[in-house]
DRENKEPA-424915 format. One record per residue (C-alpha): x, y, z; residue number from 1; residue in three letters. Coordinates in nm, 4 decimals. Layout:
<atoms>
<atom east="X" north="Y" up="Z" resi="NUM" resn="ala"/>
...
</atoms>
This chain:
<atoms>
<atom east="13.0082" north="-5.8591" up="3.0254" resi="1" resn="met"/>
<atom east="12.7267" north="-5.7953" up="3.2267" resi="2" resn="trp"/>
<atom east="12.5484" north="-5.4452" up="3.2137" resi="3" resn="ala"/>
<atom east="12.2843" north="-5.3036" up="3.4488" resi="4" resn="lys"/>
<atom east="12.0203" north="-5.1314" up="3.2494" resi="5" resn="leu"/>
<atom east="11.8028" north="-4.8858" up="3.4525" resi="6" resn="glu"/>
<atom east="11.4937" north="-4.8131" up="3.2547" resi="7" resn="tyr"/>
<atom east="11.3154" north="-4.5012" up="3.3804" resi="8" resn="ile"/>
<atom east="10.9682" north="-4.3614" up="3.2963" resi="9" resn="trp"/>
<atom east="10.7100" north="-4.1501" up="3.3955" resi="10" resn="leu"/>
<atom east="10.3877" north="-4.2868" up="3.5657" resi="11" resn="asp"/>
<atom east="10.0337" north="-4.1830" up="3.5720" resi="12" resn="gly"/>
<atom east="9.9879" north="-3.9732" up="3.8886" resi="13" resn="phe"/>
<atom east="9.8037" north="-3.6391" up="3.8731" resi="14" resn="glu"/>
<atom east="9.8376" north="-3.3383" up="3.8618" resi="15" resn="pro"/>
<atom east="10.2246" north="-3.4264" up="3.9002" resi="16" resn="thr"/>
<atom east="10.3904" north="-3.7349" up="3.7425" resi="17" resn="gln"/>
<atom east="10.6548" north="-3.9457" up="3.9410" resi="18" resn="ser"/>
<atom east="10.9452" north="-4.1164" up="3.8099" resi="19" resn="met"/>
<atom east="10.9768" north="-4.4906" up="3.8009" resi="20" resn="arg"/>
<atom east="11.2524" north="-4.7226" up="3.7403" resi="21" resn="ser"/>
<atom east="11.3723" north="-5.0779" up="3.7304" resi="22" resn="lys"/>
<atom east="11.6793" north="-5.2757" up="3.6465" resi="23" resn="thr"/>
<atom east="11.7391" north="-5.5195" up="3.3428" resi="24" resn="met"/>
<atom east="12.0644" north="-5.7134" up="3.3196" resi="25" resn="val"/>
<atom east="12.1926" north="-5.7785" up="2.9901" resi="26" resn="arg"/>
<atom east="12.4871" north="-5.9743" up="2.8647" resi="27" resn="his"/>
<atom east="12.7433" north="-5.8519" up="2.5882" resi="28" resn="asp"/>
<atom east="12.5467" north="-5.5175" up="2.5832" resi="29" resn="phe"/>
<atom east="12.6974" north="-5.2808" up="2.3258" resi="30" resn="ser"/>
<atom east="12.6116" north="-4.9595" up="2.5196" resi="31" resn="gly"/>
<atom east="12.4002" north="-4.8363" up="2.2236" resi="32" resn="glu"/>
<atom east="12.0376" north="-4.7303" up="2.2607" resi="33" resn="leu"/>
<atom east="11.9298" north="-4.9543" up="1.9720" resi="34" resn="glu"/>
<atom east="12.0259" north="-5.2636" up="2.1676" resi="35" resn="asp"/>
<atom east="11.8096" north="-5.1826" up="2.4480" resi="36" resn="cys"/>
<atom east="11.5089" north="-5.4036" up="2.4047" resi="37" resn="pro"/>
<atom east="11.1460" north="-5.2939" up="2.4530" resi="38" resn="met"/>
<atom east="11.0401" north="-5.4017" up="2.8021" resi="39" resn="trp"/>
<atom east="10.6962" north="-5.3877" up="3.0030" resi="40" resn="asn"/>
<atom east="10.5706" north="-5.3030" up="3.3475" resi="41" resn="phe"/>
<atom east="10.2624" north="-5.3501" up="3.5600" resi="42" resn="asp"/>
<atom east="10.0552" north="-5.0120" up="3.4782" resi="43" resn="gly"/>
<atom east="9.8094" north="-5.1027" up="3.7462" resi="44" resn="ser"/>
<atom east="10.0573" north="-4.9934" up="4.0046" resi="45" resn="ser"/>
<atom east="10.1368" north="-4.6810" up="3.8471" resi="46" resn="thr"/>
<atom east="9.7835" north="-4.5464" up="3.7584" resi="47" resn="leu"/>
<atom east="9.8301" north="-4.6176" up="3.3925" resi="48" resn="gln"/>
<atom east="9.6300" north="-4.9415" up="3.3544" resi="49" resn="ala"/>
<atom east="9.3485" north="-5.1670" up="3.5143" resi="50" resn="glu"/>
<atom east="9.4585" north="-5.5094" up="3.6616" resi="51" resn="gly"/>
<atom east="9.2919" north="-5.7001" up="3.4230" resi="52" resn="asn"/>
<atom east="9.4811" north="-5.5580" up="3.1476" resi="53" resn="ala"/>
<atom east="9.8000" north="-5.4459" up="3.3021" resi="54" resn="ser"/>
<atom east="10.0893" north="-5.4481" up="3.0880" resi="55" resn="asp"/>
<atom east="10.2418" north="-5.1094" up="2.9628" resi="56" resn="cys"/>
<atom east="10.5334" north="-5.1229" up="2.7347" resi="57" resn="leu"/>
<atom east="10.8611" north="-4.9161" up="2.7759" resi="58" resn="leu"/>
<atom east="11.0202" north="-4.7758" up="2.4658" resi="59" resn="lys"/>
<atom east="11.3833" north="-4.6791" up="2.5115" resi="60" resn="pro"/>
<atom east="11.4482" north="-4.3290" up="2.3657" resi="61" resn="cys"/>
<atom east="11.7838" north="-4.1954" up="2.5149" resi="62" resn="ala"/>
<atom east="12.0827" north="-4.3626" up="2.6898" resi="63" resn="ile"/>
<atom east="12.3454" north="-4.2509" up="2.9406" resi="64" resn="tyr"/>
<atom east="12.6105" north="-4.3820" up="3.1498" resi="65" resn="pro"/>
<atom east="12.5246" north="-4.4826" up="3.4897" resi="66" resn="asp"/>
<atom east="12.7374" north="-4.2742" up="3.7081" resi="67" resn="pro"/>
<atom east="12.6585" north="-4.4860" up="4.0277" resi="68" resn="asp"/>
<atom east="12.6811" north="-4.8241" up="3.9134" resi="69" resn="arg"/>
<atom east="12.9747" north="-5.0456" up="3.7696" resi="70" resn="asn"/>
<atom east="12.8820" north="-5.1222" up="3.3924" resi="71" resn="ser"/>
<atom east="12.5614" north="-4.9426" up="3.4588" resi="72" resn="gly"/>
<atom east="12.3264" north="-4.7260" up="3.1887" resi="73" resn="phe"/>
<atom east="12.0282" north="-4.5111" up="3.2443" resi="74" resn="leu"/>
<atom east="11.7624" north="-4.5741" up="2.9641" resi="75" resn="val"/>
<atom east="11.4907" north="-4.2781" up="2.9629" resi="76" resn="met"/>
<atom east="11.1670" north="-4.4486" up="2.8062" resi="77" resn="cys"/>
<atom east="10.8559" north="-4.3518" up="2.6671" resi="78" resn="glu"/>
<atom east="10.5534" north="-4.5425" up="2.8008" resi="79" resn="val"/>
<atom east="10.3361" north="-4.7070" up="2.5364" resi="80" resn="leu"/>
<atom east="9.9874" north="-4.8639" up="2.5523" resi="81" resn="asn"/>
<atom east="9.9947" north="-5.2617" up="2.4709" resi="82" resn="ala"/>
<atom east="9.9143" north="-5.1875" up="2.1137" resi="83" resn="asp"/>
<atom east="10.2236" north="-4.9931" up="2.0733" resi="84" resn="gly"/>
<atom east="10.0515" north="-4.6518" up="2.0662" resi="85" resn="thr"/>
<atom east="10.1583" north="-4.3565" up="2.3024" resi="86" resn="pro"/>
<atom east="10.0164" north="-4.3885" up="2.6552" resi="87" resn="his"/>
<atom east="9.7984" north="-4.0879" up="2.7607" resi="88" resn="ser"/>
<atom east="10.0811" north="-3.9882" up="3.0009" resi="89" resn="thr"/>
<atom east="10.3522" north="-3.9926" up="2.7572" resi="90" resn="asn"/>
<atom east="10.4516" north="-3.6275" up="2.7274" resi="91" resn="gly"/>
<atom east="10.7359" north="-3.6904" up="2.4877" resi="92" resn="arg"/>
<atom east="10.5083" north="-3.8151" up="2.2582" resi="93" resn="ala"/>
<atom east="10.3261" north="-3.4557" up="2.2341" resi="94" resn="thr"/>
<atom east="10.6310" north="-3.3292" up="2.0619" resi="95" resn="ile"/>
<atom east="10.5229" north="-3.3134" up="1.6918" resi="96" resn="gln"/>
<atom east="10.8098" north="-3.1334" up="1.5591" resi="97" resn="glu"/>
<atom east="11.1719" north="-3.1723" up="1.6817" resi="98" resn="asp"/>
<atom east="11.4972" north="-3.0841" up="1.5021" resi="99" resn="asp"/>
<atom east="11.8015" north="-2.8973" up="1.6114" resi="100" resn="asp"/>
<atom east="11.6888" north="-2.5860" up="1.5146" resi="101" resn="glu"/>
<atom east="11.5064" north="-2.5009" up="1.8402" resi="102" resn="phe"/>
<atom east="11.7553" north="-2.4849" up="2.1301" resi="103" resn="trp"/>
<atom east="11.6516" north="-2.4861" up="2.5008" resi="104" resn="phe"/>
<atom east="11.8210" north="-2.3928" up="2.8216" resi="105" resn="gly"/>
<atom east="11.5854" north="-2.4929" up="3.1100" resi="106" resn="phe"/>
<atom east="11.6911" north="-2.3555" up="3.4734" resi="107" resn="glu"/>
<atom east="11.5684" north="-2.5973" up="3.7172" resi="108" resn="gln"/>
<atom east="11.4907" north="-2.4998" up="4.0418" resi="109" resn="glu"/>
<atom east="11.4397" north="-2.7208" up="4.3437" resi="110" resn="tyr"/>
<atom east="11.4195" north="-2.7600" up="4.7268" resi="111" resn="phe"/>
<atom east="11.6092" north="-3.0149" up="4.9405" resi="112" resn="leu"/>
<atom east="11.3751" north="-3.1140" up="5.1690" resi="113" resn="trp"/>
<atom east="11.4472" north="-3.2528" up="5.5240" resi="114" resn="asp"/>
<atom east="11.1471" north="-3.5338" up="5.5801" resi="115" resn="pro"/>
<atom east="11.2113" north="-3.5201" up="5.9575" resi="116" resn="asp"/>
<atom east="11.1153" north="-3.1622" up="5.9885" resi="117" resn="thr"/>
<atom east="10.9031" north="-3.1455" up="5.6772" resi="118" resn="asn"/>
<atom east="11.1042" north="-2.8232" up="5.5989" resi="119" resn="leu"/>
<atom east="11.3631" north="-2.7239" up="5.3528" resi="120" resn="pro"/>
<atom east="11.6850" north="-2.8455" up="5.4476" resi="121" resn="phe"/>
<atom east="11.8515" north="-2.6102" up="5.6631" resi="122" resn="gly"/>
<atom east="11.5307" north="-2.3923" up="5.6891" resi="123" resn="phe"/>
<atom east="11.6099" north="-2.1006" up="5.9590" resi="124" resn="pro"/>
<atom east="11.4200" north="-2.1666" up="6.2678" resi="125" resn="arg"/>
<atom east="11.4373" north="-1.7997" up="6.3402" resi="126" resn="asp"/>
<atom east="11.2568" north="-1.7195" up="6.0204" resi="127" resn="gln"/>
<atom east="11.5540" north="-1.5368" up="5.8670" resi="128" resn="thr"/>
<atom east="11.4087" north="-1.3244" up="5.5677" resi="129" resn="pro"/>
<atom east="11.5159" north="-1.4488" up="5.2488" resi="130" resn="gln"/>
<atom east="11.8149" north="-1.2602" up="5.0772" resi="131" resn="gly"/>
<atom east="12.1232" north="-1.4030" up="5.2314" resi="132" resn="gln"/>
<atom east="12.0884" north="-1.7374" up="5.0675" resi="133" resn="phe"/>
<atom east="12.1158" north="-1.6566" up="4.7055" resi="134" resn="tyr"/>
<atom east="12.4862" north="-1.7752" up="4.5583" resi="135" resn="cys"/>
<atom east="12.5721" north="-1.7680" up="4.9123" resi="136" resn="ser"/>
<atom east="12.8747" north="-1.9585" up="5.1068" resi="137" resn="val"/>
<atom east="12.8935" north="-2.0719" up="5.4806" resi="138" resn="gly"/>
<atom east="12.7355" north="-2.2946" up="5.6842" resi="139" resn="ala"/>
<atom east="12.4928" north="-2.0089" up="5.7937" resi="140" resn="lys"/>
<atom east="12.3684" north="-1.9689" up="5.4449" resi="141" resn="asn"/>
<atom east="12.4051" north="-2.2658" up="5.2335" resi="142" resn="ala"/>
<atom east="12.2551" north="-2.5848" up="5.3269" resi="143" resn="phe"/>
<atom east="12.3182" north="-2.9440" up="5.1312" resi="144" resn="gly"/>
<atom east="12.6280" north="-2.8185" up="4.9287" resi="145" resn="arg"/>
<atom east="12.7778" north="-3.1965" up="4.9549" resi="146" resn="asp"/>
<atom east="12.4415" north="-3.3257" up="4.8028" resi="147" resn="ala"/>
<atom east="12.4276" north="-3.0575" up="4.5209" resi="148" resn="val"/>
<atom east="12.8125" north="-3.1231" up="4.4559" resi="149" resn="glu"/>
<atom east="12.7545" north="-3.4898" up="4.4285" resi="150" resn="asp"/>
<atom east="12.4554" north="-3.4510" up="4.1822" resi="151" resn="his"/>
<atom east="12.6643" north="-3.2139" up="3.9619" resi="152" resn="leu"/>
<atom east="12.9318" north="-3.4655" up="3.9301" resi="153" resn="asp"/>
<atom east="12.6900" north="-3.7546" up="3.8538" resi="154" resn="gln"/>
<atom east="12.5068" north="-3.5466" up="3.5825" resi="155" resn="cys"/>
<atom east="12.8390" north="-3.4667" up="3.4269" resi="156" resn="leu"/>
<atom east="12.9577" north="-3.8173" up="3.4472" resi="157" resn="glu"/>
<atom east="12.6275" north="-3.9328" up="3.2668" resi="158" resn="ala"/>
<atom east="12.7066" north="-3.7114" up="2.9897" resi="159" resn="gly"/>
<atom east="12.4317" north="-3.4513" up="3.0753" resi="160" resn="leu"/>
<atom east="12.4891" north="-3.0983" up="2.9533" resi="161" resn="asn"/>
<atom east="12.4827" north="-2.9183" up="3.2947" resi="162" resn="val"/>
<atom east="12.5997" north="-2.5619" up="3.2303" resi="163" resn="glu"/>
<atom east="12.5995" north="-2.4591" up="3.6042" resi="164" resn="gly"/>
<atom east="12.4676" north="-2.4510" up="3.9406" resi="165" resn="ile"/>
<atom east="12.3810" north="-2.2048" up="4.2115" resi="166" resn="asn"/>
<atom east="12.2249" north="-2.1545" up="4.5635" resi="167" resn="ala"/>
<atom east="11.9009" north="-2.0133" up="4.5207" resi="168" resn="glu"/>
<atom east="11.6977" north="-1.7491" up="4.6985" resi="169" resn="val"/>
<atom east="11.5363" north="-1.9429" up="4.9560" resi="170" resn="ala"/>
<atom east="11.7109" north="-2.1435" up="5.2341" resi="171" resn="ala"/>
<atom east="11.7656" north="-2.5001" up="5.1118" resi="172" resn="gly"/>
<atom east="11.6766" north="-2.4129" up="4.7369" resi="173" resn="gln"/>
<atom east="11.9170" north="-2.4853" up="4.4478" resi="174" resn="trp"/>
<atom east="11.9091" north="-2.4446" up="4.0611" resi="175" resn="glu"/>
<atom east="12.1010" north="-2.6181" up="3.7955" resi="176" resn="tyr"/>
<atom east="12.0748" north="-2.5339" up="3.4298" resi="177" resn="gln"/>
<atom east="12.0731" north="-2.7839" up="3.1239" resi="178" resn="ile"/>
<atom east="12.1437" north="-2.6799" up="2.7659" resi="179" resn="phe"/>
<atom east="12.0277" north="-2.8837" up="2.4464" resi="180" resn="ala"/>
<atom east="11.9304" north="-2.8750" up="2.0917" resi="181" resn="lys"/>
<atom east="11.5957" north="-3.0259" up="2.0136" resi="182" resn="gly"/>
<atom east="11.3135" north="-3.0529" up="2.2544" resi="183" resn="ala"/>
<atom east="11.3245" north="-3.4235" up="2.3006" resi="184" resn="lys"/>
<atom east="11.6978" north="-3.4267" up="2.3780" resi="185" resn="asp"/>
<atom east="11.6260" north="-3.1207" up="2.6419" resi="186" resn="ala"/>
<atom east="11.3069" north="-3.3255" up="2.7809" resi="187" resn="gly"/>
<atom east="11.5504" north="-3.6284" up="2.8300" resi="188" resn="asp"/>
<atom east="11.8017" north="-3.4789" up="3.0003" resi="189" resn="gln"/>
<atom east="11.6198" north="-3.2869" up="3.2478" resi="190" resn="ile"/>
<atom east="11.4312" north="-3.6077" up="3.3419" resi="191" resn="trp"/>
<atom east="11.7266" north="-3.7859" up="3.3890" resi="192" resn="val"/>
<atom east="11.8846" north="-3.5300" up="3.5801" resi="193" resn="ser"/>
<atom east="11.5896" north="-3.5107" up="3.8053" resi="194" resn="arg"/>
<atom east="11.6072" north="-3.9067" up="3.8575" resi="195" resn="tyr"/>
<atom east="11.9640" north="-3.8602" up="3.9432" resi="196" resn="leu"/>
<atom east="11.8921" north="-3.5890" up="4.1874" resi="197" resn="ala"/>
<atom east="11.6044" north="-3.8197" up="4.3783" resi="198" resn="glu"/>
<atom east="11.8544" north="-4.1118" up="4.3774" resi="199" resn="arg"/>
<atom east="12.1404" north="-3.8967" up="4.4918" resi="200" resn="asn"/>
<atom east="11.9484" north="-3.7509" up="4.7557" resi="201" resn="ala"/>
<atom east="11.8559" north="-4.0837" up="4.9068" resi="202" resn="glu"/>
<atom east="12.2195" north="-4.1166" up="5.0362" resi="203" resn="lys"/>
<atom east="12.1715" north="-3.8013" up="5.2457" resi="204" resn="tyr"/>
<atom east="11.8408" north="-3.9058" up="5.3988" resi="205" resn="gly"/>
<atom east="11.6666" north="-3.6031" up="5.1989" resi="206" resn="leu"/>
<atom east="11.3802" north="-3.5469" up="4.9665" resi="207" resn="his"/>
<atom east="11.3800" north="-3.3442" up="4.6428" resi="208" resn="ile"/>
<atom east="11.0774" north="-3.1208" up="4.6590" resi="209" resn="glu"/>
<atom east="10.9584" north="-3.0168" up="4.3031" resi="210" resn="trp"/>
<atom east="10.6463" north="-2.8313" up="4.4000" resi="211" resn="his"/>
<atom east="10.6450" north="-2.4779" up="4.2831" resi="212" resn="pro"/>
<atom east="10.5592" north="-2.3118" up="4.6025" resi="213" resn="lys"/>
<atom east="10.6079" north="-2.5763" up="4.8997" resi="214" resn="pro"/>
<atom east="10.6038" north="-2.3097" up="5.1944" resi="215" resn="leu"/>
<atom east="10.2673" north="-2.1930" up="5.0857" resi="216" resn="gly"/>
<atom east="10.1639" north="-1.8176" up="5.0964" resi="217" resn="ala"/>
<atom east="10.4782" north="-1.7060" up="5.2804" resi="218" resn="thr"/>
<atom east="10.7128" north="-1.4616" up="5.1709" resi="219" resn="asp"/>
<atom east="10.9466" north="-1.6932" up="5.0300" resi="220" resn="trp"/>
<atom east="11.0355" north="-1.7796" up="4.6725" resi="221" resn="asn"/>
<atom east="10.8884" north="-2.0456" up="4.4673" resi="222" resn="gly"/>
<atom east="11.0506" north="-2.2906" up="4.2570" resi="223" resn="ser"/>
<atom east="11.0545" north="-2.2392" up="3.8622" resi="224" resn="gly"/>
<atom east="11.1841" north="-2.3835" up="3.5701" resi="225" resn="met"/>
<atom east="11.2481" north="-2.0927" up="3.3436" resi="226" resn="his"/>
<atom east="11.2572" north="-2.1938" up="2.9690" resi="227" resn="ala"/>
<atom east="11.5231" north="-2.0232" up="2.7591" resi="228" resn="asn"/>
<atom east="11.4619" north="-2.0942" up="2.3853" resi="229" resn="phe"/>
<atom east="11.5599" north="-1.9713" up="2.0409" resi="230" resn="ser"/>
<atom east="11.5275" north="-2.0590" up="1.6791" resi="231" resn="asp"/>
<atom east="11.7180" north="-1.9663" up="1.3809" resi="232" resn="thr"/>
<atom east="11.5567" north="-1.6672" up="1.2923" resi="233" resn="ala"/>
<atom east="11.6080" north="-1.5491" up="1.6812" resi="234" resn="met"/>
<atom east="11.9764" north="-1.6322" up="1.6652" resi="235" resn="arg"/>
<atom east="12.0712" north="-1.5003" up="1.3120" resi="236" resn="glu"/>
<atom east="11.7962" north="-1.2318" up="1.2144" resi="237" resn="ser"/>
<atom east="11.8995" north="-0.9367" up="1.4062" resi="238" resn="gly"/>
<atom east="11.5464" north="-0.8191" up="1.4085" resi="239" resn="asp"/>
<atom east="11.3825" north="-0.6697" up="1.7010" resi="240" resn="glu"/>
<atom east="11.0287" north="-0.7124" up="1.5625" resi="241" resn="ala"/>
<atom east="11.0954" north="-1.1262" up="1.5359" resi="242" resn="val"/>
<atom east="11.1173" north="-1.0954" up="1.9151" resi="243" resn="phe"/>
<atom east="10.8158" north="-0.8787" up="1.9676" resi="244" resn="his"/>
<atom east="10.6021" north="-1.1262" up="1.7320" resi="245" resn="lys"/>
<atom east="10.6779" north="-1.4200" up="1.8990" resi="246" resn="ile"/>
<atom east="10.6012" north="-1.2429" up="2.2618" resi="247" resn="cys"/>
<atom east="10.2798" north="-1.1254" up="2.1069" resi="248" resn="glu"/>
<atom east="10.1904" north="-1.4777" up="1.9878" resi="249" resn="ala"/>
<atom east="10.2776" north="-1.6173" up="2.3518" resi="250" resn="phe"/>
<atom east="10.0371" north="-1.3617" up="2.4947" resi="251" resn="gly"/>
<atom east="9.7645" north="-1.4799" up="2.2681" resi="252" resn="lys"/>
<atom east="9.8087" north="-1.8540" up="2.3931" resi="253" resn="asn"/>
<atom east="9.8384" north="-1.7950" up="2.7647" resi="254" resn="ile"/>
<atom east="9.5778" north="-2.0764" up="2.8817" resi="255" resn="lys"/>
<atom east="9.7414" north="-2.3280" up="2.6515" resi="256" resn="lys"/>
<atom east="10.1051" north="-2.2690" up="2.7884" resi="257" resn="his"/>
<atom east="9.9641" north="-2.2455" up="3.1583" resi="258" resn="ile"/>
<atom east="9.7930" north="-2.5840" up="3.1042" resi="259" resn="ala"/>
<atom east="10.1136" north="-2.7489" up="3.0615" resi="260" resn="val"/>
<atom east="10.3351" north="-2.5393" up="3.2710" resi="261" resn="tyr"/>
<atom east="10.3098" north="-2.7444" up="3.5925" resi="262" resn="gly"/>
<atom east="10.0681" north="-2.8162" up="3.8654" resi="263" resn="ala"/>
<atom east="9.9824" north="-2.5474" up="4.1481" resi="264" resn="his"/>
<atom east="10.1827" north="-2.2972" up="3.9419" resi="265" resn="asn"/>
<atom east="9.9023" north="-2.0248" up="4.0595" resi="266" resn="glu"/>
<atom east="10.0558" north="-2.0524" up="4.4051" resi="267" resn="gln"/>
<atom east="10.3940" north="-1.9328" up="4.2394" resi="268" resn="arg"/>
<atom east="10.2829" north="-1.7113" up="3.9765" resi="269" resn="leu"/>
<atom east="10.1395" north="-1.4218" up="4.1969" resi="270" resn="thr"/>
<atom east="10.3263" north="-1.1135" up="4.0934" resi="271" resn="gly"/>
<atom east="10.5477" north="-1.1398" up="4.3639" resi="272" resn="leu"/>
<atom east="10.8968" north="-1.2848" up="4.4165" resi="273" resn="his"/>
<atom east="11.0336" north="-1.2194" up="4.0707" resi="274" resn="glu"/>
<atom east="10.7183" north="-1.3640" up="3.9073" resi="275" resn="thr"/>
<atom east="10.4400" north="-1.1862" up="3.6756" resi="276" resn="gln"/>
<atom east="10.0668" north="-1.2803" up="3.7961" resi="277" resn="ser"/>
<atom east="9.9382" north="-1.5955" up="3.6337" resi="278" resn="ile"/>
<atom east="9.6175" north="-1.3778" up="3.5325" resi="279" resn="his"/>
<atom east="9.8357" north="-1.1268" up="3.3364" resi="280" resn="glu"/>
<atom east="10.1004" north="-1.1485" up="3.0530" resi="281" resn="phe"/>
<atom east="10.3953" north="-0.8980" up="2.9913" resi="282" resn="ser"/>
<atom east="10.7145" north="-0.8980" up="2.8318" resi="283" resn="tyr"/>
<atom east="10.9936" north="-0.6816" up="2.8503" resi="284" resn="gly"/>
<atom east="11.3774" north="-0.6452" up="2.8480" resi="285" resn="val"/>
<atom east="11.5631" north="-0.7521" up="3.1470" resi="286" resn="ser"/>
<atom east="11.2356" north="-0.7751" up="3.3462" resi="287" resn="asp"/>
<atom east="11.2270" north="-1.0704" up="3.5654" resi="288" resn="arg"/>
<atom east="10.8644" north="-0.9649" up="3.6732" resi="289" resn="gly"/>
<atom east="10.7628" north="-1.0121" up="3.3398" resi="290" resn="ala"/>
<atom east="10.5995" north="-1.3546" up="3.1894" resi="291" resn="ser"/>
<atom east="10.8845" north="-1.3286" up="2.9319" resi="292" resn="ile"/>
<atom east="11.1973" north="-1.1424" up="2.9823" resi="293" resn="arg"/>
<atom east="11.4111" north="-1.0377" up="2.6847" resi="294" resn="ile"/>
<atom east="11.7469" north="-1.0962" up="2.8143" resi="295" resn="pro"/>
<atom east="11.9787" north="-0.7788" up="2.7975" resi="296" resn="ile"/>
<atom east="12.2381" north="-0.9649" up="2.5917" resi="297" resn="thr"/>
<atom east="11.9793" north="-1.0527" up="2.3069" resi="298" resn="thr"/>
<atom east="11.9338" north="-0.6491" up="2.2680" resi="299" resn="met"/>
<atom east="12.3102" north="-0.5777" up="2.3185" resi="300" resn="asp"/>
<atom east="12.4058" north="-0.8422" up="2.0527" resi="301" resn="asp"/>
<atom east="12.1929" north="-0.6491" up="1.7808" resi="302" resn="gly"/>
<atom east="11.8836" north="-0.8590" up="1.8580" resi="303" resn="trp"/>
<atom east="12.0322" north="-1.1924" up="1.8096" resi="304" resn="lys"/>
<atom east="11.9825" north="-1.4537" up="2.1011" resi="305" resn="gly"/>
<atom east="11.6949" north="-1.6082" up="2.3209" resi="306" resn="arg"/>
<atom east="11.4003" north="-1.5404" up="2.5102" resi="307" resn="leu"/>
<atom east="11.3475" north="-1.6673" up="2.8489" resi="308" resn="glu"/>
<atom east="10.9503" north="-1.7689" up="2.9356" resi="309" resn="asp"/>
<atom east="10.9549" north="-1.7391" up="3.3375" resi="310" resn="arg"/>
<atom east="10.6257" north="-1.9131" up="3.3820" resi="311" resn="arg"/>
<atom east="10.7106" north="-2.2851" up="3.3868" resi="312" resn="pro"/>
<atom east="10.7154" north="-2.4280" up="3.7167" resi="313" resn="ser"/>
<atom east="10.9712" north="-2.6663" up="3.8593" resi="314" resn="ser"/>
<atom east="10.7636" north="-2.9608" up="3.8387" resi="315" resn="asn"/>
<atom east="10.6530" north="-2.8867" up="3.4607" resi="316" resn="gly"/>
<atom east="10.6942" north="-3.1806" up="3.2166" resi="317" resn="asp"/>
<atom east="10.9924" north="-3.0538" up="3.0006" resi="318" resn="pro"/>
<atom east="10.8523" north="-3.2473" up="2.6944" resi="319" resn="tyr"/>
<atom east="10.5024" north="-3.0638" up="2.6984" resi="320" resn="lys"/>
<atom east="10.6833" north="-2.7068" up="2.7750" resi="321" resn="ile"/>
<atom east="10.8954" north="-2.7384" up="2.4814" resi="322" resn="ala"/>
<atom east="10.6364" north="-2.8892" up="2.2536" resi="323" resn="ala"/>
<atom east="10.4185" north="-2.6053" up="2.3098" resi="324" resn="val"/>
<atom east="10.6831" north="-2.3424" up="2.2936" resi="325" resn="ile"/>
<atom east="10.7551" north="-2.4736" up="1.9519" resi="326" resn="ile"/>
<atom east="10.4105" north="-2.4556" up="1.8267" resi="327" resn="glu"/>
<atom east="10.3369" north="-2.1006" up="1.9535" resi="328" resn="thr"/>
<atom east="10.6919" north="-1.9843" up="1.8279" resi="329" resn="thr"/>
<atom east="10.6297" north="-2.1114" up="1.4830" resi="330" resn="lys"/>
<atom east="10.2494" north="-1.9468" up="1.4799" resi="331" resn="ser"/>
<atom east="10.4370" north="-1.5974" up="1.5088" resi="332" resn="ala"/>
<atom east="10.5786" north="-1.6623" up="1.1373" resi="333" resn="tyr"/>
</atoms>
């Protein structure tokens, strides 16, 4: 039996990487990651190599059923240099410590974008103020639901742990949430879900806009990727001081976090539209205007639970975001 393996990787474009993919056809494929061979690609076409030494390697790191193809699989890959070392664009390789102790729940926001109008799909021409679109229903309020529902089904069929979807605050803006144990698994799932979103949108003649503030300096919300996270101490200690220590540690490492939380994030983190200013740091219980929100459920459950870093942007690399969250959290102890 023939299988179609879609190898997916991140290119060298700056300041935000794009996804690339190509298909390998294999006979008698087992469906297991260990049977996905190393592959290569022309790095000179993705800003990852020079033409006179253009080969970059693709190292398979996660595999999922491809919901769009018969006998298809999605293979998430790391990019390596020709000598087998991690390429400088390889965000997954920045994760130094990875185990199931750290749990991540990423809230991925994005816009469905109409390339013909260069505006969000369904964007109101009368400049209707935002407010009626959040978790909305009806053709006057919710735009692109068919595409969003198709994407949800595809993610679930691929085995991604999507926990929910909803229409967001701005017109044409949507969100889905993915939960995973371990930084690499969380990053793999987010990137594959983004790939499916992009490929699915092709069928509708739409583009997925990951920019955190695509409508610029307007009174419309930007898009984030709020990072919910916990470790064993947060889930089990029942100690309020643990959460405050972690938040204080994040406050001491602002530049390190902002550096990997996504390009153009200063346009989104203005202190308006449910954000804290990129120039300030704060945390508080149930405070969506803070840098880090302590969910009310964490307090109500006897200080057992998670924190939500609201600063990561919709275009941020989940590998790098998870890596710095683990590093800073551990420094608090």
